[in-house]
Structures are given as structure tokens and as C-alpha cells.
C-alpha positions in Angstrom: -53.3 259.7 157.8 -52.1 261.2 161.2 -50.7 258.1 162.4 -48.6 257.5 159.1 -47.3 261.1 159.4 -45.9 260.6 163.0 -44.7 257.0 162.7 -41.3 258.1 161.3 -39.1 261.2 161.9 -38.6 262.0 165.6 -39.8 258.6 166.8 -37.1 256.9 164.8 -34.3 258.9 166.5 -32.7 259.4 169.9 -34.8 261.5 172.3 -33.2 264.4 174.3 -32.3 264.1 178.0 -35.7 265.4 179.3 -36.1 267.0 182.7 -38.4 265.6 185.4 -42.1 266.4 185.6 -41.7 267.8 189.1 -38.9 268.5 191.5 -41.2 268.1 194.6 -39.6 265.7 196.9 -42.8 264.0 198.0 -44.5 263.9 194.7 -46.4 260.5 193.9 -48.2 259.1 190.9 -51.5 260.5 189.8 -52.9 258.0 187.3 -55.6 259.5 185.2 -54.2 263.0 185.2 -52.7 264.7 182.2 -49.2 265.9 183.1 -47.4 267.0 180.0 -47.8 268.0 176.4 -45.5 268.1 173.4 -46.2 270.2 170.3 -44.7 268.6 167.0 -44.2 271.2 164.5 -42.7 271.5 160.9 -42.0 275.2 161.6 -40.1 275.3 164.7 -39.3 278.9 165.0 -42.8 280.1 164.1 -44.3 277.8 166.7 -41.8 278.8 169.3 -42.6 282.5 168.7 -46.3 282.3 168.6 -46.7 280.4 171.9 -43.9 282.6 173.6 -45.9 285.7 172.6 -49.5 284.4 173.2 -48.9 282.9 176.6 -45.7 284.9 177.8 -43.7 281.8 177.9 -40.1 281.6 178.6 -37.9 279.3 176.5 -35.4 276.7 177.3 -33.6 274.8 174.4 -32.8 271.2 175.0 -29.9 269.5 173.3 -29.5 265.9 172.0 -31.3 266.0 168.7 -30.0 266.9 165.1 -33.3 268.8 164.8 -34.3 270.9 167.7 -36.3 270.3 171.0 -37.1 272.9 173.7 -39.4 273.5 176.5 -41.9 276.3 177.2 -41.7 277.7 180.8 -44.1 279.7 183.0 -42.4 281.6 185.8 -39.6 279.0 185.6 -41.9 275.9 185.6 -42.0 273.7 182.5 -45.4 273.6 180.9 -44.9 272.0 177.5 -42.3 270.9 175.0 -41.7 271.6 171.2 -40.1 269.4 168.8 -39.3 269.7 165.1 -41.3 267.3 163.0 -41.8 267.3 159.2 -45.3 266.6 157.9 -46.0 264.3 154.9 -46.0 267.2 152.6 -43.0 269.4 153.3 -44.9 272.3 151.4 -47.7 272.2 153.8 -47.0 273.4 157.6 -47.7 270.7 160.1 -48.4 270.9 163.8 -50.1 268.7 166.4 -50.3 268.7 170.1 -49.8 265.4 172.0 -51.0 265.3 175.6 -49.5 262.8 178.0 -51.8 260.9 180.5 -50.3 259.4 183.7 -50.9 255.7 183.9 -49.7 252.9 186.3 -47.9 250.9 183.8 -46.8 252.3 180.4 -46.2 249.0 178.7 -49.3 247.4 179.9 -51.4 250.6 178.9 -49.8 250.7 175.5 -50.8 246.9 174.9 -54.3 247.9 176.1 -54.7 250.5 173.5 -53.5 248.2 170.7 -55.8 245.4 171.9 -58.7 247.9 171.8 -58.2 248.7 168.1 -55.5 251.4 168.4 -51.8 251.4 167.4 -48.4 252.0 168.9 -46.8 255.1 167.5 -43.7 255.4 169.8 -42.8 252.1 171.5 -42.5 252.3 175.4 -39.0 253.7 176.5 -37.3 255.1 179.4 -35.5 258.4 180.0 -33.9 258.5 183.6 -35.2 261.8 184.8 -38.5 261.7 182.8 -39.6 258.1 183.4 -41.4 255.5 181.1 -43.5 256.9 178.2 -45.0 255.9 174.8 -47.3 257.5 172.2 -50.3 255.6 171.0 -53.1 256.3 168.5 -56.6 255.3 169.7 -59.0 253.4 167.6 -60.1 256.6 165.8 -56.4 257.6 165.1 -56.5 260.0 168.3 -52.9 260.6 169.4 -52.2 260.2 173.1 -49.0 260.0 175.2 -48.8 257.6 178.0 -46.3 258.2 180.9 -45.2 256.9 184.2 -43.0 259.6 185.7 -39.9 258.6 187.6 -40.1 261.7 189.8 -44.0 261.6 190.4 -46.5 263.8 188.9 -47.1 267.4 189.3 -49.4 268.2 192.3 -53.1 269.2 191.8 -52.5 272.9 192.2 -54.7 275.5 190.8 -53.7 276.1 187.0 -52.5 279.7 186.6 -53.3 281.7 183.3 -50.9 280.1 180.7 -51.1 276.5 182.1 -53.1 273.6 180.8 -56.3 273.2 182.8 -58.7 270.9 180.9 -58.8 268.2 178.1 -61.5 266.9 176.0 -61.6 263.8 173.7 -64.0 264.1 170.6 -64.7 260.6 169.2 -67.4 259.0 167.1 -67.8 256.3 169.7 -68.0 257.6 173.1 -68.9 254.3 174.6 -66.0 252.5 173.2 -63.6 255.2 174.3 -65.0 255.3 177.8 -64.3 251.4 178.1 -60.7 251.9 176.7 -59.6 254.8 178.9 -61.3 253.4 182.1 -59.0 250.3 181.7 -55.8 252.2 180.9 -55.7 254.7 183.6 -58.0 252.9 186.3 -60.2 256.1 186.1 -63.9 256.5 186.9 -65.9 257.5 183.9 -69.2 259.3 184.9 -72.0 260.5 182.6 -72.5 264.1 182.4 -75.9 265.5 183.5 -76.3 267.5 180.4 -76.4 264.9 177.7 -76.2 261.3 176.7 -72.8 259.8 175.6 -70.9 262.6 177.3 -68.7 261.6 180.1 -66.2 263.0 182.7 -62.9 261.1 183.6 -62.3 261.2 187.5 -59.2 260.1 189.4 -58.2 260.8 193.0 -61.6 262.6 193.3 -60.6 265.1 190.9 -62.2 265.8 187.5 -59.6 265.2 184.8 -61.1 265.3 181.3 -64.2 264.9 179.2 -65.2 262.4 176.5 -67.8 263.7 173.9 -69.4 262.6 170.7 -67.8 263.9 167.6 -69.7 266.6 165.7 -70.4 266.0 162.1 -67.4 266.9 160.0 -65.1 267.0 162.9 -61.7 265.3 163.3 -61.3 262.9 166.4 -58.7 263.8 168.8 -57.7 265.1 172.3 -57.9 268.9 172.8 -56.1 270.7 175.6 -57.3 273.9 177.0 -55.2 276.6 178.5 -56.4 278.9 181.2 -56.3 282.6 180.2 -57.4 285.8 181.8 -59.7 286.8 178.9 -60.7 284.5 176.2 -61.7 287.3 173.7 -58.4 289.1 174.3 -56.3 286.0 173.5 -58.3 285.2 170.4 -57.6 288.8 169.0 -53.9 288.3 169.9 -53.8 284.8 168.4 -55.2 286.0 165.1 -52.7 289.0 165.1 -49.8 286.4 165.6 -51.1 284.3 162.6 -53.5 281.9 164.2 -57.0 281.1 163.1 -60.2 281.0 165.0 -62.0 277.6 165.0 -64.6 278.1 167.7 -65.6 281.6 168.7 -66.9 282.4 172.1 -70.6 281.7 172.4 -72.7 283.1 175.3 -74.6 279.6 175.2 -71.4 277.7 175.8 -69.9 278.3 179.2 -71.1 281.9 179.1 -68.8 282.7 176.2 -65.7 281.9 178.2 -64.4 279.1 175.8 -62.7 279.3 172.4 -60.7 277.1 170.2 -57.9 278.4 168.1 -55.5 276.9 165.5 -51.8 278.1 165.4 -49.9 279.0 162.2 -48.9 275.4 161.7 -52.4 273.8 162.2 -52.3 272.7 165.8 -55.4 273.2 167.8 -55.6 274.8 171.2 -58.5 275.4 173.5 -58.7 278.6 175.6 -60.8 279.0 178.6 -61.5 281.7 181.3 -62.1 279.9 184.6 -63.0 282.0 187.6 -61.8 279.5 190.4 -63.1 281.7 193.2 -66.6 282.0 191.8 -66.6 278.3 191.0 -65.8 277.3 194.6 -68.3 279.8 195.9 -71.0 278.0 193.8 -70.2 274.6 195.1 
């Protein structure tokens, strides 16, 4: 269903002239790292206002589409894009985040996803300042962007509050997903110590993402987490802005420092409070 919704619309039109992912002169590729995210929303204004208020983002409109596209910024640095996209039922709000994974070769990685039982949603294409990219759906309809940045990938700096800091794939077949994603990004996939069929993606000696079995009744997909100063405060704020709580902070899960919300259009976002100083001291 999700693939059918996204196969038309934006992906049948010309895309805007997107800015580079980084302006650092010595930036290089970091295959296996998530480097960008786009929110596709049927209610452009509501989505823009929700995230601007929730994360104190600035806003930069980008021309080139009959419908609108724009970029969220944090202290002048781009963190995500927002594009209008109508869902299958115009009477029902639609929203979905697509996260982009850096890969060595977009065309090859796209073909590997298709060969592994997935599908091509947006054919590989090139925008001069952004690079090569595509959008695919994995074997269980989980959407994923693939990108080879022409300017190199953003450096592995510490994520500030308001920036993406972690990603998790929830899938009914962890083993198959591990095999697929190992191939497309040339990553290491290591089993977590706290459970079977739970894996960590590793590249450049950095932890990049997790792959987990899907809980009963859940929907397959990639979930991105934004670092926040206080999960509980952001949950309250998100609900006041029209969002919905999907997973409440639980003392038994990362000491209550994690939650999942749904924005007013139905797009899911993870929230996480991560004390980097305490984490490093414990290592």
C-alpha cells in the first residue's frame, strides 16, 4: 500500500535544485551512514509549523516545483527536507519520513534491493549539487533513500539537540534484512548482546543503525530518532502541537530516555535523550 501511494506524485515530476549535503572542502563519502531525511506530507503548512516549533528549526523554501519543497535548518545547517505529497485518500492526512543511506553506488544498490525482493520507487537520478540518489522499498515495503553525495557526506560530529542521531529498522525478517543491507552499503552487521535477531550496522568503526524483529501488530519501516534535551518535555510539547504518543518513555527501556511520536499527518519520529559525556565516561 505504501509503495503504491508513493509511486506517483512527486516522483513523476522534476525535483528542485537541492543544496549539497555538506560544504566542508575535505568531506568524503561515508557509506553506511544515514545522511539526509525528507518528510513527504499532504499537509505542507501543518508539517512545517509542527517541526519548526517542536525542534526550533529555521525554514528555507526551495523553488522548482509546482507544489512546495523546503528545508529545515538548525543554526543555519540543513537537517531535513519537506515536500508536499498527496496520499491515496485526499480526505485522510498523509505523512511519511524517508531516510537516506550513503552508498558507494546508487544504481548498483538500487538493483541489489530489487534483486533482494524490494522495488524501485524513484529511479536513480542526479542533481549537480546533491549527487546521485534514488528511493527504494525493501522486501517488506520499508522505504529507504539511497544517496552518493557529490560533495561528500557530513562529518561524524556529535549530534546536537534537534539533529538526527539514530535509526532503527523494524522488520519481520531480520536475517534477510541483514544480508540485504550488508551488501548495499558494504557495512558490518553485528549481533546485539541483548537478544537474538537484533543487529547493529557498523561502518567506519561507527555504530550507524539497528535492525530489529517487528513486534506483533507493527508496521515494517525505518524509524529515525532526533536527539532532544528532555524526552518527557518534547512529548508534552508534541501533543500540544497536535501530535500523538506512540511509545511512551519506559524506565525499563533506555532508562526512560526514549519515546516515539506521530506528527499530525501520521509520520513517526523517535525522540531520544542521549548524554554523550556520560556515555563516553562509561566506555
